[in-house]
N, C-alpha and C positions, 0 to 999 in steps of 0.2 A: 339373442336367436334361440328360439323354438326349436325344442325336448318333440320324439321322434318319441323316444322308445323311452325306456324303464332305467337308470343308470344299474349294472353293475355290481351287483355285491356278492364276493362272494360267499360261500352257505357254509353257516358253523357246524363244527361239529360235536357241540351242543345242540344244537337240535333235532335229533330224532331224542335223543335220551329227554326233553322235555317237553315234548308231545305227548311220549308217554306216560312219564312216567308227571298223574297231578293230586292231589291232596285234595284238593275242590275242587270234581270237576264240571260241578252245575255255576260253582262262583269265579269272579274272575279280580283278580283283588289290584288295585290300584296298590302306591306306595303306603297312601295314608290304614290301606287295608294292612296289608302286609305287619306296617308297623306297630295295629293291632294287637295285629298274632304274635308279636315278637311278646310286644308289650306285658297283655297275655301269658302269654307262657312262661315268662317274670318273677311273675307274683304267683305264677301257681310251685316256682319255684323255691320260692321263699316263702310262702304256704306251707310247702314238704320241708323245709328246712327246720320251720321253726318245730313244725307235726314231728318229723326227727330228732331235735334237742328234745321237749315233751317229753316223748315218747322213749327215747333212747336208743335209736339205733343212727347205724354215723349217719353223716348229714351228706354226705354226695348220693346217698342214698335220694335220703328224702326227697332233695332238687332235684334229682334225675329223675325220681317219683312223679313228680307236684306237674313237670313242668310235661310229662308225656301225659299223664290225666288230664294235662287242657288240652291241648292239644288231641291229643283222643276226642277228647268232648266238640270240640270245633269237626273237628274230620267227622263222626258222625254223623254234626246240623248240616254238614256241608253233603251230605250224601241225601240227604233226609228226600219227599218224595219235591219233584219236580213240577216249576211251575207254567207248562207250556201250554 
């Protein structure tokens, strides 16, 4: 049987939110890219943990700061000049 029309797919309630909020507006990440972002944030959290222990800050603060610093750097790179 030949289909002439697209099948019906109900709209997701998250779709409007996902279309407005984008960390990397110029980049479309696949599974490998998203995994790389998570691994980099975890590595930054590990460095923040070690730095917090070394300096004497609370380790939770160092972990969050390290992860957010890496994420902020990635967002800054993602918002760089477009290559259109």
